[in-house]
C-alpha positions, -999 to +999 in steps of 0.1 A: -032+293-862-018+259-871-043+231-866-032+203-842-039+166-847-062+148-823-032+136-803-021+172-797-056+184-788-060+154-764-026+160-748-034+197-742-069+189-728-054+162-706-028+186-693-054+212-684-075+186-666-046+171-647-033+205-637-068+216-625-073+184-605-038+188-590-044+224-580-078+216-565-062+190-544-033+213-534-058+240-524-078+216-503-046+206-485-039+243-479-007+240-500+013+270-512+012+281-548+040+271-571+072+292-576+067+291-613+059+269-643+079+244-664+070+246-701+078+225-731+076+243-765+070+223-797+091+242-822+123+249-803+145+230-779+150+243-744+187+249-749+184+266-784+197+302-786+162+312-796+145+294-768+141+324-744+130+347-772+105+322-784+091+316-749+086+354-745+068+356-778+044+328-767+038+345-733+028+377-752+005+358-776-011+340-747-018+373-730+002+365-699+006+398-680+032+388-655+069+392-664+090+361-662+123+347-673+130+312-685+160+289-682+166+254-695+158+224-673+169+197-697+168+193-734+131+200-739+117+222-711+123+256-697+116+268-661+095+300-662+105+320-631+081+349-621+104+359-593+079+351-565+055+325-555+022+324-575-010+315-557-029+284-571-054+305-590-026+324-609-008+292-616-040+276-630-048+307-651-014+312-666-010+275-674-044+274-691-035+304-712-003+288-723-019+255-731-043+272-755-013+281-777-004+255-803+033+261-797+030+247-761+030+209-757+027+208-719+029+229-687+034+217-651+037+238-619+071+241-603+059+225-571+082+222-540+084+185-533+083+175-496+104+150-478+086+117-475+072+108-441+097+082-431+099+079-394+133+086-378+129+060-350+161+040-348+145+005-350+123+014-380+149+012-408+164-021-420+201-026-411+226-054-417+217-066-382+179-062-384+151-062-410+135-033-391+098-027-393+095-041-427+058-045-423+055-007-425+078-004-456+065+003-491+050-026-510+071-040-538+096-065-550+098-091-577+107-128-580+143-117-587+147-100-553+161-118-523+133-129-500+140-102-474+135-076-502+101-089-513+072-072-497+043-080-519+020-087-490+025-055-470+000-027-471+024+001-480+019+023-449+051+043-455+035+054-488+002+062-472+019+085-446+026+110-474-012+116-474-021+113-438-005+102-405-036+103-384-054+129-363-059+130-325-097+130-327-096+095-341-096+069-313-088+032-318-099+009-289-078-022-282-100-048-264-074-070-250-053-078-219-048-041-210-017-020-212+018-017-197+037+015-194+061+021-223+080+054-231+075+047-269+037+044-265+025+063-234+020+097-252-006+082-275-025+063-249-059+074-234-072+063-200-091+031-205-111+008-183-110-028-169-139-051-175-126-084-164-153-097-141-138-128-125-114-116-098-092-148-101-088-142-138-084-105-135-052-110-114-053-075-100-073-081-068-107-068-080-131-069-109-142-039-129-124-007-123-110+024-141-075+010-144-067-007-177-032-017-166-021-053-175-009-071-144+000-102-164-020-131-177+004-159-169-009-193-158+014-215-136+012-252-128+006-240-092-025-222-104-038-254-121-032-275-090-046-250-065-078-243-085-085-270-111-120-257-116-107-223-126-074-231-143-075-268-151-083-262-188-058-233-191-024-237-208+006-230-186+024-200-201+041-167-193+024-134-196+017-124-232+015-086-229-009-091-259-026-057-255+006-038-252+020-053-284-012-045-304-014-010-290+022-005-301+015-016-336-013+009-339+000+039-320+037+037-311+051+072-310+069+081-342+098+105-347+107+106-310+143+093-316+134+061-298+124+026-307+097+020-334+068+037-351+031+028-352+007+025-381-008+058-372+012+086-356-016+109-347-046+088-336-050+079-300-053+044-285-079+035-259-070+003-238-101-016-228-091-046-206-114-076-212-090-104-209-069-118-181-057-153-172-072-180-195-086-155-220-117-134-221-154-140-211-178-131-239-199-110-216-169-089-207-160-084-244-195-073-252-196-048-223-161-036-233-172-030-269-202-009-258-182+012-234-154+018-259-180+031-284-194+055-259-226+036-251-239+031-215-230+000-196-240-012-161-222-031-133-234-062-115-257-040-093-272-023-124-254+009-116-242+030-145-205+029-152-191+063-161-194+069-198-163+068-220-153+104-226-133+095-257-155+071-278-136+051-303-144+049-340-124+017-345-124-014-323-096-040-325-105-074-311-078-101-313-096-126-292-121-152-305-138-185-303-143-213-327-181-212-326-203-194-351-212-158-346-240-156-320-269-131-316-251-114-287-221-105-308-241-097-339-265-073-322-236-055-304-218-051-337-249-038-355-255-014-326-220+000-329-222+002-367-253+024-364-232+050-345-202+048-368-180+023-350-162-004-371-150-037-356-117-052-368-111-088-357-084-114-361-095-145-381-076-169-358-045-192-360-058-227-364-054-231-402-092-235-402-124-215-405-124-180-390-132-175-354-158-152-340-162-122-340-143-122-373-170-145-388-198-120-378-215-098-404-203-063-407-168-070-392-135-065-409-122-101-403-085-103-411-064-132-424-026-131-422-002-132-451+035-137-454+057-110-469+053-125-504+015-122-503+003-158-498-013-171-467+008-175-436+010-211-424-012-207-393-039-182-405-075-192-406-093-187-439-127-188-455-156-168-469-161-148-437-127-131-441-129-095-454-093-086-460-058-100-457-025-084-447+009-093-432+009-110-398+044-125-397+052-160-409+072-180-383+102-199-396+095-226-370+059-232-381+050-256-409+072-277-432+081-246-453+089-222-426+127-223-428+125-215-466+097-190-466+092-177-431+102-143-417+113-128-384+080-114-374+065-079-370+087-056-348+069-034-323+068-026-285+068-053-259+074-059-222+101-081-207+083-095-177+076-132-175+048-128-151+044-093-136+053-063-158+090-059-164+111-036-184+096-020-215+113-032-247+108-043-282+101-076-299+089-095-329+056-113-330+033-132-354-003-142-357-036-129-370-038-110-337-011-088-352-025-086-387-058-072-373-042-040-359-025-033-392-060-030-407-073-010-376-044+014-382-054+019-418-090+024-409-078+051-384-058+068-412-089+067-435-108+085-408-080+110-405-086+119-442-124+118-439-139+117-404-174+115-418-169+080-433-196+055-422-189+019-412-202+007-445-178+031-463-148+020-442-155-017-450-162-009-486-131+012-489-108-014-474-122-040-497-125-021-530-091-006-527-073-039-520-047-052-544-054-086-561-043-117-543-010-131-557-010-160-581+014-189-582+001-210-610+035-218-626+051-228-593+022-251-583+014-234-550-020-249-541-051-228-534-062-226-498-086-254-489-093-280-463-067-302-481-042-273-481-047-254-449-011-242-444+008-218-466-013-216-498-025-192-525-054-170-514-085-163-533-114-138-527-134-167-512-107-177-487-088-146-477-111-117-484-112-091-512-075-089-516-043-076-500-047-045-479-035-014-498-031+016-474-024+043-501-055+033-521-076+030-490-068+067-483-075+076-519-110+060-514-115+079-481-109+112-498-139+109-520-157+075-519-182+084-546-156+093-571-131+065-563-121+042-591-097+014-581-066+010-603-068-019-628-041-042-614-030-076-625-021-101-597+015-105-589+028-139-602+049-157-575+076-179-588+107-180-566+134-206-560+124-208-523+088-216-531+099-244-556+121-259-529+093-257-504+068-274-527+093-303-532+089-310-494+051-318-497+023-298-481+032-271-456+006-283-431-012-316-438-042-312-415-059-282-398-049-275-363-076-282-337-096-250-330-095-233-296-123-219-275-129-183-265-095-177-250-062-160-259-063-142-292-043-148-323-007-151-310+013-180-323+028-201-295+053-229-289+088-228-303+081-196-323+074-177-291+106-191-277+124-177-307+107-143-303+118-143-267+154-146-278+149-117-302+132-096-276+161-102-251+186-092-278+167-060-287+163-051-250+201-054-244+208-033-275+185-005-262+197-002-226 
């Protein structure tokens, strides 16, 4: 037998190890065995007249009992066809026998590749008229791409769907304004509950009940004048349909030949109504958190409320207040963590410190990025943030918006200005809408491994994150009190890094064995950024913080622009 050099021995050993690992994974996924093997011989080209004879000699020397015939698949390799599918154990045995022969450089199974899980929903894909659901597209792009083709801040959910699209036993609770009916969402919704205590704010004629429907959270000038004590400090605005939008991001029905897709296709969404006009009371949020997790709660007469029959493992909260985390929040979060329920919360939109509960311990607080991976103009930031992901970056916000902004995250919506109207689709932005992206990834992680603890979910999201982008050569300032708008994130301002859905699922499969890939930060140096920097700071001072009220939706002119986009989409889908 000819002796191989160390490179040859290493290559053979590496091939056996990789093949074994691949087959073990295939078996765990209940995949079929390969049709055959693809083999590269060292001493003869695949298209040589002697190639087939040489291959048969090697098979005999290797002691392979099965009869097979080869054919060339390129200049160097031959496909070894056994005439029938081999089970994984036979593939592994034959490959190992062949790799022991010095004449064989490598062997790979002839796997049958599957179509990638790309949803066929008509509004998902980008078209000349629409950028589609770009926030779900694969991560990528370079400085040489046009801005619409750069997605260095997205989590890569389309790539993650090749591993898992979610399972029905995973429940994600959306603690928000409730839900409106939508044909692109209803099939994935569970019956929820209403915990808005103040009847005037509830806007549905009563307090707590078993109906999580959203009647609208509009506030009119007539409301303010008629009841200054109740509505005098509330902003006049149309209904937000905040809960419907977030539920759609998490669980819009995929592959139903209509509309859009959600981050998870199989998990179910539990609407828990805690907010009405003027926002949400902290007491209602705390009760809603407990009920969503399956814990007992009691009404004003200390009577038990029926237990939630479908407890959630993930809670999305996109409401918050500017104060520090208080004992009531923290104790509830700790109690939920002890039974395996993770809380995902929006960091807030004041270009300042994160709001609560995102600033509580043991919470996945989420900052918003733009599509190029640096902080969106409005997003809060600071050490309490756990992770960052795309949340939309309005073109009408900040000095740099027209150069660096995007058209928002496309998902389901409702067309009513006050009461519920026609179901439709629209684009939105805010940390409110970055948080459900993380909640969706957490649900996919539980689809891969339902036994994950809260500590593992948080650790997995953080350890698997991609590094924050760098913009040293362009001069983009780091996020700070002096630079609170669009800015370069660090681990101390925007969390562990950029949410990476495929890597989070890799962690979920085997947390103890997971090793994050060694990645260098993406270097951002684009013409648009240089033009923006020439205009001065994006935002010169932090926006004044808000109290416990509406969550992380960006308002003002941006919402007016979103309304126009929503109307256009609605007309298109009639």
